[in-house]
Every structure is written in structure tokens, then in C-alpha cells.
C-alpha positions as CSV (number, residue, x, y, z in Angstrom):
1,M,15.8,15.3,8.5
2,S,14.9,12.9,5.7
3,R,17.7,12.1,3.3
4,R,18.6,9.4,0.9
5,L,20.4,7.1,3.3
6,L,17.9,7.8,6.2
7,P,14.5,8.5,4.6
8,K,11.5,9.7,6.6
9,Q,10.0,6.2,7.1
10,F,12.9,5.2,9.3
11,L,12.6,8.3,11.6
12,P,10.5,8.7,14.7
13,L,8.5,11.7,13.5
14,V,5.1,11.1,15.2
15,T,5.5,8.6,18.0
16,A,8.5,7.1,19.8
17,R,8.7,4.5,17.1
18,T,9.6,5.2,13.4
19,L,6.9,5.5,10.7
20,F,8.1,2.1,9.4
21,Q,7.7,0.5,12.8
22,D,4.2,2.0,13.3
23,T,3.3,0.6,9.9
24,V,4.4,-2.9,10.9
25,L,2.5,-2.7,14.2
26,R,-0.7,-1.3,12.7
27,T,-2.1,-4.7,11.9
28,R,-0.8,-6.6,14.9
29,G,-3.4,-8.8,16.5
30,M,-5.8,-8.8,13.5
31,P,-7.0,-12.2,12.5
32,G,-5.5,-13.7,9.4
33,I,-2.6,-11.3,9.2
34,G,0.8,-13.0,8.5
35,A,4.3,-11.8,8.9
36,P,5.2,-8.8,6.8
37,V,6.9,-8.9,3.4
38,V,9.2,-5.8,3.4
39,V,10.4,-4.4,0.1
40,T,13.2,-1.8,0.5
41,N,16.2,-0.4,-1.2
42,A,19.3,-2.5,-0.8
43,E,21.0,0.4,0.9
44,Q,18.4,0.4,3.7
45,R,18.4,-3.3,4.4
46,F,20.1,-3.0,7.8
47,L,17.8,-0.1,8.8
48,A,14.8,-2.2,8.0
49,A,16.2,-5.4,9.7
50,D,17.3,-3.6,12.8
51,Q,14.0,-1.8,13.2
52,L,12.1,-5.0,12.8
53,A,14.3,-6.7,15.4
54,E,13.5,-3.9,17.8
55,L,9.9,-4.9,17.6
56,A,10.7,-8.6,17.8
57,V,9.1,-9.0,14.4
58,A,10.5,-11.7,12.0
59,P,9.5,-10.8,8.4
60,R,8.2,-13.3,6.0
61,A,10.7,-11.9,3.6
62,L,13.0,-8.9,3.1
63,L,13.1,-8.2,-0.6
64,L,15.9,-5.8,-1.7
65,E,15.8,-3.5,-4.7
66,P,19.2,-2.5,-6.1
67,A,17.3,0.6,-7.5
68,G,13.9,2.0,-6.8
69,R,11.4,1.2,-9.6
70,N,8.2,2.6,-8.0
71,T,5.2,0.8,-6.5
72,A,4.0,-1.6,-9.2
73,P,7.3,-3.6,-9.5
74,A,7.8,-3.7,-5.7
75,V,4.3,-5.0,-5.2
76,A,4.7,-7.5,-8.0
77,A,7.9,-8.8,-6.4
78,A,6.1,-9.3,-3.1
79,A,3.1,-11.0,-4.8
80,L,5.3,-13.4,-6.8
81,H,7.3,-14.3,-3.7
82,V,4.2,-15.0,-1.5
83,M,2.4,-16.9,-4.3
84,R,5.2,-19.5,-4.3
85,D,4.0,-20.9,-1.0
86,E,0.5,-19.5,-0.9
87,P,-1.2,-19.1,-4.3
88,G,-4.4,-17.8,-2.8
89,A,-2.8,-15.1,-0.6
90,I,-4.4,-11.7,-0.1
91,L,-2.0,-8.8,0.2
92,L,-2.3,-5.6,2.2
93,V,0.0,-3.1,0.5
94,Q,1.1,-0.2,2.8
95,P,3.6,2.5,2.2
96,S,5.7,2.8,5.3
97,D,5.4,6.6,5.7
98,H,1.7,7.0,6.6
99,V,0.3,8.3,9.8
100,I,-3.1,6.8,10.8
101,G,-4.5,8.1,14.0
102,D,-7.7,6.0,14.2
103,V,-6.3,2.5,14.0
104,A,-9.7,0.9,14.9
105,A,-11.3,2.7,11.9
106,F,-8.4,1.4,9.7
107,H,-9.1,-2.1,10.9
108,A,-12.8,-1.8,10.1
109,A,-12.0,-0.5,6.6
110,L,-9.4,-3.3,6.1
111,A,-12.0,-6.0,7.0
112,E,-14.3,-4.6,4.3
113,A,-11.4,-4.4,1.8
114,V,-10.5,-8.1,2.4
115,A,-14.1,-9.1,1.9
116,A,-14.1,-7.3,-1.5
117,A,-10.7,-8.8,-2.4
118,R,-12.1,-12.3,-1.8
119,E,-14.6,-11.5,-4.5
120,G,-11.8,-10.6,-6.9
121,Y,-11.7,-6.9,-6.6
122,L,-8.5,-4.9,-6.5
123,V,-9.2,-2.5,-3.6
124,T,-7.6,0.9,-3.0
125,F,-8.2,3.0,0.1
126,G,-9.6,6.5,-0.4
127,V,-9.2,9.2,2.3
128,P,-12.0,11.8,2.7
129,P,-10.3,15.1,1.7
130,T,-10.2,17.9,4.3
131,E,-9.0,20.6,2.0
132,P,-8.5,21.1,-1.8
133,S,-5.0,19.9,-1.8
134,S,-3.1,19.6,-5.1
135,G,-0.5,17.4,-3.4
136,Y,-2.5,14.2,-3.7
137,G,-4.1,12.2,-6.4
138,Y,-7.9,11.8,-6.3
139,I,-10.3,8.9,-6.7
140,E,-13.8,9.4,-7.9
141,A,-16.2,6.9,-6.4
142,G,-18.6,5.1,-8.7
143,D,-21.4,2.7,-8.0
144,A,-21.6,1.1,-4.5
145,I,-20.5,-2.5,-4.1
146,A,-21.2,-3.2,-0.5
147,G,-20.8,-1.2,2.7
148,N,-18.2,1.5,2.2
149,A,-16.8,-0.2,-1.0
150,F,-17.4,1.5,-4.3
151,R,-16.3,0.9,-7.9
152,V,-13.7,3.4,-9.0
153,R,-15.1,5.7,-11.7
154,R,-11.7,7.3,-12.4
155,F,-8.3,8.4,-11.0
156,I,-7.1,12.0,-11.3
157,E,-3.4,12.7,-10.9
158,K,-2.4,15.6,-8.6
159,P,-4.7,18.4,-9.9
160,A,-4.1,22.1,-10.0
161,P,-5.5,24.0,-7.0
162,E,-8.5,25.3,-8.8
163,K,-9.3,21.8,-10.1
164,A,-9.0,20.4,-6.6
165,K,-11.5,23.0,-5.3
166,A,-13.9,22.0,-8.0
167,L,-13.6,18.3,-7.1
168,L,-14.3,19.0,-3.4
169,A,-17.3,21.1,-4.4
170,Q,-18.7,18.4,-6.6
171,G,-18.3,15.7,-3.9
172,G,-17.7,12.0,-4.3
173,F,-13.9,12.4,-4.5
174,Y,-11.2,11.0,-2.2
175,W,-7.5,11.4,-1.8
176,N,-5.6,8.3,-3.1
177,S,-3.8,6.8,-0.1
178,G,-1.6,4.5,-2.0
179,M,-2.8,1.5,0.1
180,F,-4.3,-1.5,-1.5
181,V,-5.8,-4.9,-0.8
182,F,-6.1,-7.7,-3.4
183,Q,-5.4,-11.3,-4.1
184,A,-1.8,-11.6,-5.2
185,R,-2.9,-13.7,-8.2
186,R,-5.4,-11.1,-9.3
187,F,-2.8,-8.3,-9.2
188,I,-0.3,-10.4,-11.2
189,E,-3.1,-11.2,-13.8
190,E,-3.9,-7.5,-14.3
191,L,-0.2,-6.5,-14.4
192,G,0.4,-9.1,-17.0
193,R,-2.6,-7.9,-19.0
194,L,-1.8,-4.2,-18.8
195,R,2.0,-4.0,-18.4
196,P,3.5,-7.4,-19.4
197,E,7.0,-5.9,-19.7
198,I,7.0,-4.9,-16.0
199,L,5.8,-8.4,-15.0
200,Q,8.4,-10.1,-17.2
201,A,11.2,-8.0,-15.7
202,V,10.1,-8.5,-12.1
203,R,9.6,-12.2,-12.5
204,A,13.1,-12.6,-13.9
205,A,14.5,-10.5,-10.9
206,V,12.6,-12.6,-8.3
207,D,13.6,-15.9,-9.9
């Protein structure tokens, strides 16, 4: 069902709403959550706008990419946009194609993530693996910070099946969800330090 002009996030695959709409509603009612910044392909701008209107949600911004450039530039565009009005903003970055059954548990994890982000950490969400899947990247947890927050020892890109089995047997590894929480400013600082060419290009595009 998913295709270029109607990708899976805009389809009602799990609930009566689309995956994108479920993502938008997942944080509704949480204290401190602002209107969403939506980054999408220019070809899907009407899909995104119409589905937000169905929820009576007015986005803070709808940022349109003429061509997909993966996660880091999309997040950088959102961060730069938000920082214009709110330099100290904390961002929750969510792909719009996730299914999260236990929303209360997600809210609890988000509260811990925000606390860590206030301390300057860049937080990524790990999912306890249920099988040795080679379809996900893995995160190895390092030293504990507080509560359920840990330093990241290393990231492992999608491993071969045998490697995935070994990681599960060893323990301390999580699937990489692709969800993040961090101060917009901290993300921009790290992007500028590690990939200045991406930041320069995105800054020019946003300007």
C-alpha cells in the first residue's frame, strides 16, 4: 500500500487514524509540549496539512524538503527554525511511522529524557529487543546516568543475524528507535563540530 506519493506514515495501518496522526497525538496533554514542527517532502505537503487539519492541530511550522536528505538535515532545519524564537528549546524528534502501544510508558520515558536533555545530554530512545533482528540498528548501554538513562557505549548498524543473536545473548543492547530528545542548541553545536558541511547547507536553506 505504501508508495512514493502516499508513504506508510499517511495510511491508517494500525488505528482509525494514520501513523502520522497517531504520532502527532501521542504527546497531546503532556506539560510543556508545544505545537509540532513537521518536516516533510514538498510532494506530501497537502497530505500533512490535511491530516493535521483533521485533528484540529495547527503546526508551529511545516518545513518542506524539495528532496529527502535523511534525518540529520531534517532535524537541523527544525532546530534552526525553533531557535529563532526560542533559543533554549528542547526538541522531541519522532519519526512518523512508529507504533507505540503503551503511551503511558512512552510519556514516562520522555519525562526522563527531558530531564537528561536539560543537563546537556543528547538522548536517544532504545527499545528492549524481543528477537535477534538484523533489521534494526543496536545501541549498547554504558554507565548509568540516572533512572533509566545510560551513556551510549556504541552504536552498531544493522548486524548480520548471527551477530544479532550474539548481542542479545550478551545483554545490554537495545534496538535504536530513531527517536531523540535534546536541546536544539546542543544538537546544532554537535552537528557543527562533527559535520559542519551539513549545518552550513541546512542553515542556508532555512535562511
